C-alpha positions in Angstrom: 0.0 -0.1 0.0 1.2 3.5 -0.7 0.4 6.4 1.7 1.1 10.1 1.6 1.7 11.6 4.9 2.2 15.2 3.9 1.1 17.6 6.5 0.4 20.4 4.3 0.6 21.6 0.7 4.4 21.6 0.2 6.2 24.8 -0.3 9.5 23.0 -0.5 8.5 21.7 -3.9 12.1 20.5 -4.7 12.3 18.1 -1.9 10.4 14.9 -1.2 10.8 11.8 0.8 9.9 8.2 0.6 9.4 5.9 3.7 9.6 2.1 3.6 12.0 -0.9 3.6 15.2 0.3 1.8 18.2 -1.5 0.4 21.0 -0.4 -1.6 24.7 -1.5 -2.1 28.0 0.1 -1.3 30.4 -2.5 -2.6 30.8 -5.8 -4.4 30.0 -8.6 -1.9 32.8 -10.7 -3.5 35.3 -8.0 -2.3 34.2 -7.1 1.1 32.2 -9.0 3.8 28.5 -9.4 2.8 27.4 -7.3 5.7 29.7 -4.4 4.6 28.4 -4.5 1.0 25.0 -3.1 1.5 22.8 -0.8 3.7 19.5 -2.1 4.7 16.7 0.1 6.7 13.8 -2.0 7.8 12.0 1.3 8.3 14.0 3.8 6.1 13.6 7.2 4.6 15.0 8.2 1.2 15.1 12.1 0.8 15.3 13.6 -2.7 16.1 17.1 -3.6 15.7 18.4 -7.2 15.9 14.8 -8.5 18.9 13.9 -6.7 19.6 11.8 -3.5 19.9 14.1 -0.6 20.0 11.4 2.2 19.1 7.9 3.2 18.9 6.3 6.6 16.6 5.2 9.4 13.2 7.0 9.1 12.9 8.0 12.8 16.3 9.9 12.6 15.8 11.6 9.2 12.2 12.6 9.7 13.4 14.9 12.6 15.5 16.8 10.0 12.8 17.4 7.5 10.6 20.6 7.2 7.0 20.1 8.1 5.8 21.0 4.7 7.8 18.1 2.9 5.7 15.4 1.5 6.5 11.9 2.7 5.2 9.0 0.6 5.0 5.6 2.3 5.5 2.2 0.7 4.3 -0.8 2.7 4.9 -4.4 2.1 7.7 -3.8 -0.5 11.4 -3.0 -1.0 12.7 0.4 -2.1 15.9 0.0 -4.1 17.7 1.7 -6.9 16.5 1.2 -10.4 17.9 -1.8 -12.3 20.6 -1.4 -14.9 20.7 -3.5 -18.1 24.3 -3.6 -19.5 23.4 -5.3 -22.8 20.2 -5.1 -24.8 18.9 -4.6 -28.5 16.0 -2.4 -28.7 15.3 -3.3 -32.4 14.8 -6.9 -31.4 11.9 -6.2 -29.0 9.3 -7.5 -31.4 11.2 -10.7 -32.4 11.7 -12.0 -28.9 11.0 -15.7 -28.6 12.0 -16.7 -32.1 12.3 -20.4 -32.3 14.9 -23.0 -32.6 18.4 -21.6 -33.5 21.8 -20.9 -32.2 23.5 -17.6 -32.5 24.8 -17.5 -36.1 21.6 -19.0 -37.6 19.5 -16.9 -35.3 21.0 -13.8 -36.7 20.6 -14.8 -40.2 17.1 -16.1 -39.9 15.4 -13.7 -37.5 17.7 -10.6 -36.5 18.9 -9.3 -39.8 15.5 -9.4 -41.5 13.9 -7.5 -38.4 16.6 -4.9 -38.2 16.1 -3.8 -42.0 12.9 -2.0 -40.9 14.9 0.6 -38.8 16.0 2.8 -41.8 12.5 4.3 -41.1 12.9 6.7 -38.1 9.1 6.5 -37.4 9.4 2.8 -37.1 12.3 3.2 -34.8 10.3 5.7 -32.6 7.2 3.4 -32.2 9.5 0.4 -31.3 11.7 2.7 -28.9 8.4 3.9 -27.2 7.3 0.3 -26.7 10.7 -0.9 -25.6 11.4 1.8 -23.0 7.9 1.3 -21.5 8.6 -2.4 -21.1 12.0 -1.7 -19.4 10.4 0.9 -17.1 7.6 -1.5 -16.3 10.1 -4.1 -15.3 12.0 -1.5 -13.1 15.0 -1.0 -15.4 15.9 2.7 -15.4 19.3 2.7 -17.3 20.3 0.5 -20.2 23.3 0.1 -22.6 21.5 -0.4 -26.0 22.2 -1.6 -29.4 20.7 0.3 -32.3 20.9 -0.9 -36.0 23.3 -0.1 -38.7 20.9 2.9 -39.7 21.6 6.2 -38.2 18.0 6.9 -37.9 17.6 3.9 -35.4 19.7 5.9 -32.9 18.0 9.2 -33.6 14.7 7.5 -33.0 15.9 5.9 -29.7 17.5 9.0 -28.3 14.4 11.2 -29.2 12.1 9.0 -27.2 14.4 8.5 -24.3 15.0 12.2 -24.1 11.4 12.8 -23.8 11.2 10.3 -20.9 14.1 12.1 -19.2 16.1 8.8 -18.9 19.7 7.9 -18.4 20.3 5.8 -21.5 23.4 4.7 -23.7 23.0 3.7 -27.3 25.0 3.5 -30.4 24.7 2.8 -34.2 25.8 -0.6 -35.2 29.2 -0.7 -37.3 28.8 -3.7 -39.8 30.5 -3.8 -43.1 31.0 -7.4 -44.0 29.5 -10.9 -43.6 25.9 -9.6 -43.3 23.1 -8.7 -45.8 24.3 -6.0 -48.4 21.3 -3.8 -47.3 22.4 -3.8 -43.7 26.1 -2.9 -44.4 27.7 0.5 -43.9 31.3 1.3 -44.9 34.3 2.1 -42.9 33.9 5.8 -43.7 30.1 6.1 -43.4 30.2 4.3 -40.1 32.7 6.6 -38.8 31.0 9.7 -40.1 27.6 8.8 -39.0 28.9 7.7 -35.6 30.7 11.0 -35.1 27.6 13.0 -36.1 25.6 11.2 -33.5 28.2 11.5 -30.8 28.4 15.4 -31.4 24.5 15.6 -31.2 23.6 13.2 -28.6 26.4 12.4 -26.3 26.0 14.1 -22.8 22.8 15.8 -24.0 20.5 15.6 -21.0 21.0 12.2 -19.6 22.0 10.5 -22.8 25.3 8.8 -23.7 26.8 7.4 -26.8 28.4 4.0 -27.4 30.6 3.2 -30.4 29.1 -0.2 -31.4 30.8 -2.6 -33.7 28.3 -5.5 -33.9 30.9 -8.1 -33.5 34.4 -8.9 -35.0 33.0 -11.1 -37.9 30.8 -8.4 -39.3 33.6 -5.7 -39.1 36.8 -5.5 -41.2 40.0 -4.7 -39.5 39.7 -1.2 -41.0 36.4 -0.6 -39.4 37.5 -1.7 -36.2 40.5 0.5 -36.3 38.2 3.4 -37.2 36.1 2.6 -34.2 39.3 2.9 -32.1 39.9 6.3 -33.6 36.5 7.4 -32.5 37.3 6.4 -28.9 40.5 8.4 -29.0 38.7 11.5 -30.5 35.8 11.1 -27.9 37.5 9.6 -24.8 34.4 9.6 -22.7 32.1 7.7 -25.1 31.4 4.0 -24.6 32.4 0.9 -26.6 29.8 -1.8 -26.8 30.2 -5.0 -28.7 29.9 -8.9 -28.4 32.6 -11.4 -27.3 33.0 -15.1 -27.0 29.3 -16.0 -27.0 29.1 -19.2 -29.0 31.8 -21.7 -29.9 31.1 -21.5 -33.7 31.3 -17.8 -33.4 34.8 -18.1 -31.8 36.0 -20.5 -34.4 34.8 -18.1 -37.1 36.7 -15.2 -35.6 39.8 -17.4 -35.5 39.4 -18.0 -39.3 38.7 -14.4 -40.1 41.5 -13.0 -37.8 44.3 -15.6 -38.0 47.0 -13.1 -36.9 45.2 -12.4 -33.6 45.7 -14.2 -30.3 42.2 -15.0 -29.8 38.8 -13.2 -30.0 39.5 -10.5 -27.5 42.8 -9.7 -29.0 40.9 -8.7 -32.3 39.4 -5.8 -30.4 42.6 -5.1 -28.4 44.7 -4.7 -31.7 42.1 -1.8 -32.6 42.4 -0.1 -29.2 38.8 -0.9 -28.2 39.4 -2.0 -24.6 39.1 0.4 -21.8 37.1 1.8 -18.8 33.9 2.4 -20.8 34.2 -0.8 -23.1 31.6 -3.3 -22.3 31.7 -6.8 -23.9 28.4 -8.8 -24.1 28.5 -12.5 -22.9 32.2 -13.7 -22.5 30.9 -17.2 -22.0 34.0 -18.8 -23.2 36.9 -16.7 -21.9 40.6 -17.9 -21.6 42.4 -16.8 -18.4 44.7 -14.6 -20.5 41.6 -12.8 -21.8 40.3 -12.3 -18.3 43.6 -10.8 -17.2 43.5 -8.4 -20.1 39.9 -7.4 -19.4 41.0 -6.7 -15.8 44.2 -4.8 -16.7 42.2 -2.5 -19.0 39.2 -2.0 -16.6 36.9 -3.3 -19.3 33.5 -4.9 -18.4 31.5 -7.9 -19.5 27.7 -8.0 -19.6 26.6 -11.4 -18.1 23.3 -12.4 -20.1 22.0 -15.5 -18.6 18.6 -15.8 -20.3 19.9 -15.3 -23.8 22.9 -17.7 -23.1 20.4 -20.4 -22.1 17.9 -19.7 -24.9 20.5 -19.9 -27.6 22.3 -22.7 -26.0 25.5 -20.7 -25.8 26.8 -21.8 -22.3 27.0 -20.6 -18.7 29.2 -17.5 -18.0 31.9 -18.2 -15.4 31.2 -15.6 -12.7 33.8 -17.3 -10.4 36.4 -16.8 -13.0 35.5 -13.1 -13.4 35.8 -12.6 -9.7 39.2 -14.3 -9.6 40.5 -12.0 -12.2 38.6 -9.0 -10.8 37.1 -7.5 -14.0 33.8 -5.6 -14.0 30.6 -7.4 -14.6 27.0 -6.2 -15.1 23.8 -8.0 -16.1 22.1 -7.9 -19.4 18.8 -9.2 -20.7 19.9 -9.1 -24.2 16.4 -8.8 -25.7 15.5 -10.4 -28.2 17.7 -13.4 -27.8 17.0 -12.8 -24.1 13.5 -14.0 -23.0 12.5 -11.3 -20.5 12.8 -7.5 -19.9 12.7 -8.3 -16.1 15.9 -8.1 -14.2 14.3 -10.2 -11.5 13.8 -13.0 -14.1 17.2 -12.5 -15.3 18.6 -13.1 -11.6 16.6 -16.2 -11.8 18.2 -17.6 -14.7 21.7 -16.2 -13.5 21.4 -18.4 -10.3 20.6 -21.4 -12.4 23.6 -20.9 -14.7 26.0 -20.8 -11.8 24.2 -23.9 -10.3 25.0 -25.7 -13.5 28.6 -24.7 -13.1 28.7 -26.1 -9.5 29.0 -22.5 -8.1 26.8 -20.4 -5.9 25.2 -17.0 -6.7 24.1 -15.3 -3.5 21.0 -13.1 -3.5 23.3 -10.1 -2.4 25.6 -10.6 -5.3 22.6 -10.9 -7.6 21.0 -7.6 -6.5 24.5 -6.0 -6.5 25.0 -7.0 -10.2 21.5 -5.6 -11.0 22.2 -2.2 -9.5 25.5 -0.9 -8.3 27.5 -3.7 -10.4 25.8 -2.4 -13.5 26.7 1.3 -12.6 30.3 0.2 -12.1 30.5 -1.7 -15.3 29.2 1.4 -17.1 31.6 3.8 -15.2 28.7 5.5 -13.7 29.3 4.8 -10.0 28.1 7.8 -8.0 25.8 8.9 -10.8 23.3 5.8 -10.6 23.2 2.3 -9.0 22.8 3.3 -5.3 21.6 6.0 -2.9 24.8 7.8 -2.4 24.5 11.5 -1.7 24.1 13.4 -5.2 23.2 10.3 -7.1 20.3 10.6 -9.6 17.2 9.4 -7.8 16.0 6.6 -10.2 14.6 3.9 -8.0 12.0 1.3 -7.8 9.6 -0.3 -5.3 9.3 -4.2 -5.3 6.0 -5.6 -4.1 6.1 -8.5 -1.8 2.4 -9.2 -2.3 2.1 -8.9 -6.0 1.5 -12.6 -6.4 -0.2 -15.0 -3.8 3.0 -17.3 -4.1 5.5 -14.8 -3.3 3.4 -13.2 -0.5 3.1 -16.6 1.1 6.9 -17.3 0.6 7.9 -13.9 2.1 5.9 -14.5 5.2 7.9 -17.5 5.9 11.3 -15.8 5.4 13.2 -15.2 8.6 16.1 -13.2 7.2 17.0 -10.5 4.5 18.8 -13.2 2.6 15.8 -15.3 2.4 13.6 -12.4 1.2 15.9 -11.4 -1.4 16.4 -14.9 -2.7 12.7 -15.4 -2.9 12.3 -12.2 -4.9 15.1 -13.2 -7.4 13.6 -16.6 -8.0 9.8 -15.9 -7.9 9.9 -12.2 -8.9 9.2 -10.6 -12.4 7.8 -7.4 -13.8 4.5 -7.9 -11.8 6.5 -7.3 -8.7 7.6 -3.8 -9.7 4.9 -1.7 -7.8 6.5 1.6 -8.9 9.3 3.1 -10.9 10.7 6.6 -10.2 12.8 8.8 -12.6 14.7 11.6 -10.9 12.5 11.2 -8.0 9.2 11.3 -10.0 7.0 8.3 -10.1 6.2 7.6 -13.8 
């Protein structure tokens, strides 16, 4: 239940507060003790001023510091936490989700490429972007790192809608000049020129950020990958977003196409594409030397369990990532991924680690979905937790959204049990509210 306990019509219109059970993370549970990795307030208060976090803490302590005219909204029977962060997703694939029967390379040829041809039409792109972003927000995801298509119009469409919704979003035009349909190819020069124009128009406009986006090594010539590296040198605060070591046939293909490279990651490394804002989707089949290089360059991997299972690609080795200490976020990878819900993604992530014989604790799961994603995207302090000055994108998870979860939560004796139940039984139905810069949308 939601209650508003404002004492009067607010004159302090820039400040508002939300009361309820609150959880956010301060660090990776794999790097500190679990108890040090998070803050949890059974009766907490989140204070927001002009869209940014002003304070978070125990309600009885913070309420005494508030002016009487500040509105306090109370959320009962739920959990307030930062909005989810999706570190790898394809907005043009939203309407082709659940396409049957193929592994990666056949799936691209039979389903993905035909779908993406429609995005030369900016109005089509806007319609799909509107649907896609609504689905994300309904599922509690407030920031995402997003693939467009090879068409410049696809990114124009996406950013136009994201800007209207005042969202913190990252997107880029796909670079793809070989081994794909002729009508989905750019050239080395046109890809560079279009990307540069989009960066100059959209990067750091409102809450929008740009990602240089080679689709994956097989669809990019060495010249195009080198040109992508030039863009990163010209615009050092943009992102680099691509795919890496998702599927064994894909890896073998990369070896054939780039015989002079020492493995898949080295193809990108030779073009200077690794770095603090470089995010590689999947990384299911990484060698230790590649993990070390990802760590040395502060690069990140997007762990995409639902698509890895759906396409039969394999199970990401999270334990290996922790041993080599490279950044990891979670990705839904729509449309090979099968749900917009980060809770569903946590469910599948837990199972992939079970199949590996490893454990994924609920604290690590929710860290990856929030602060871990922010760290992977080099946005720690901006999004991902309730540190002072962070953008106030947050959600409320509903313990009573389904009878099954309601019953299970009532049997939980610890926070660990409650979070685990949410991560296994939860989905988009359990997102009671999504707030952007403090405003419920």
